[in-house]
N, C-alpha and C positions, 0 to 999 in steps of 0.2 A: 502492499499500498503507500509505504514512502516513496521508492523510487516513481511511482506513480503519476503523485504526486510531486514529484520534482523537478518531474519532466514535466506536467504540466505549468510550474511555476517553472520554469526554463521559459518554456513556449510565449508563456505572459510576458514574459520582463521581452523578450524579444522582440516580441509584438509591442513591446509598448514605444518603445523607443525608437522603431520605426515607428511610430504614427506618430510620431512627435517631430521627427525630419520631415513624413507628407504631409501632414497637417503647417509645420511650420511655413514649409514653400508655398502651399495653397495658399493661406491666408497673408504672408508676404508684400505681396503687392496693395493690400485692404490696408493692412500696418502703417506700412511705410507712407502713408495719407493721411492715415490716422488713428489717432489711439484706440479708437471703438475694434477696428483690426484688430491689435493689437489684446484686449480683454476679449474678442469674440473667438478666438486663436486657445487663449490659456483655457477659455470654459469649455472652448472643443476637448479639447483632449483631453483635462480636468473627465468630464463626462465620459469620455472612452476608456479612458482605465476604471476607472470605476464600473461599465456597462462588460468592462470584458474579465477584472475582478471575480464578478460573478459567474460570470460566462463561462471562464476558463478555468478558473481555483475552487470555484466555490464561495468566495472571499466579497459575502454582502457586504453594503456601508448604511448605514445610517444618520440622519441631521438632526440632534436635537433639544429643542429651547429654538426661542424667536433670533431668526439671521437679524441681525444688523444692516440698515440700509443706507444709513445716513454716514456721515463724517466723522467717522471715532477708533478709539484704537480698540484692535484685536489682541489681548494678551493670551496666548495656546498655549499649554503642553507639548510638547515637540520628541512624538518618539522614531518616528519613519518619515520618508519621505511622503505616504498614504495622507500622515495626516494633513500636506500644506495642497496634495489634492483634493482633499474633501473641500476644503477650507475654500479653494480656490472651486469651487461648481457650485458654490453657491450664494459665494457673497457679489457683489453685482461687480461692483469697481476693486475688487484685491491688491493688493501691492505690498512687497517685505521691505523689516529690514532686513537684509543679507548678509555674506561676508565679503567682504571686498575680491574676492577669486573669483568667482562667479558670473562678473561681470565680462572672464576669456571664457566662457563654457561655450561652446558651438551651438548655438539655434537659440540655446534658453539662454543665454546672457543676455545679447538683443533684444529678444521679448520680456525678459525683464525692467531692462531699462525702460522701453517703451509704453510698458504701465506705470511704470513711476517708481518700480522699487527702489531703495537706496543705499547704497553699501557703504559697508563699513568696515577697518581694517580693523580689527577686533584686538588688537595688539597694540592697538594707538590710546588704549583704556581711557582715562579722563576727556581727552582730546574725539575719545569717539562720542560721545555723550554729547559734543557739543554739532561735532559729524551729520547726527543723526538728524538731532534737531535742525538745523539749516537746513539740509536737504528734506526734506521733510514741510517746512515753510519755506520752499521755493517756487513763490509765485506760479513758474511754470510749469511744474510737476504737477503730476493729473492728479485731481482729487477722489477720493474714497475708503475704504477701511483700510486700513495700514496695520498687519497685522505684523507683532513680537512674539518671539522665542525669550521670556524671559528669564530661560537658563539657559538661555544661549548657542544652545547646541541639541539635536538627539541626543535625548535619553531613555535608557533600556527602563522598562517594567522592574517596577523592586529597587531600582539603582535609585540614588540618592544626589542631588548636586543643588546647589548653594544659588537661589534666584539672584540674578543681575539687577542694580541699581538703574538699568537704560530705562528702562519701563517705567517708572517712577519719576524720571529724569522730562523724559517724555508727555506721562501723564501730565505733569503740573510746568510744564514749559510752553506745550502745545495750548492747556486749557479744556481740554478736550474726555469727555466720555469713554470708559475702558470698556467693554465684553471679556470675560473671560470667558476661556474654552477650555473642556478637559474631553482626555483619547484616551481609549486603549488600545491605537490601532497597533503598537509596538509586540502585543501580544501575538497577532498575527503577519506581521510583517514589519522581521526584525530591522534594525536598523543598518545590519550590513550584512550581505546573502544574498540565493536566488531564493531559498527557499517559502514559501507562501500558504499559511494555512487555511482549510478555507474556516467557516465562521460568522458574527456578525462585530463588526469593524464600526467606534460610534463618534461622532466628534461633539457636545454637546455644548449649546451658549449656554452663561451660566446670568446669572442676573445680572442686567446695568449697574455699572458702578461710576455714580454721577464725578465729575470736575469738582474738587474745595478740596480734599483732604489733604494731610502733610505726606509726604513722601514715607515718611518710617510706618504711615499708619495706612497706603495705601500700598506699600507693598508686602506687609504683615499679612490684609486681610486678600490680595492675592494669590500668598501661597497660598492660604489655608482653602481658600473655596478649591482653586484649579484643582491641587494635591488629594482634599479628602474627594471629589468627587471621581477625579480621577481614577483612584484606588475602587472604589465605586461602582465602577464601568469595568474595570480590569476585574475585579472581584466576579461582576455579570457574567465577562466571558468567561471564568473557572481559571484567572490567577491566581498561583499564590503565591507566596514567598518564602 
């Protein structure tokens, strides 16, 4: 059974990257002249990945909670590429705080720039926060839902990693509401490797936190609600520490 599922997973991964290339080429002319074309491309790709994951490897995906549509921050748990896919598939105008190296990624880097993703040098520490705020406040940047991963990287289920102050700095500096998001996707789609497990992967949008809280308070609140909700979703998926 494991071998069969591994082969199905391998087929899924190969076709996923092939779809990225094909859709990138198809949407490139539209994306070149309009940011709407870029958003169309990322929506089409992410929805195809969700569909093909269900079809090829038995991995269903579900979104819970109220999907934000305005100019907000989305502070999300990050376990694998799949939580990115799910978020992008449902947010109207998603963009990310992303690591600077991704700008050089073929296809992905160019489309990320077109939808307004903000590249940040994570090694710059304090300067990175100012870089984030400046990038988001750029009047030429597309408006939309800014996704940031408070832990700064993918974190495997059951692993602990400190929440970084960048999300709190953005919350205070932009004066925007923040929507926490929890997930259990890492139970089925690991940070690395090919194998994909069948099951139900969930991203859940949690109640919005309005602007105005002190940074230490918002950091504590985000970590508490995101971790507790993610633990609940992982337990629902059968994960035990």
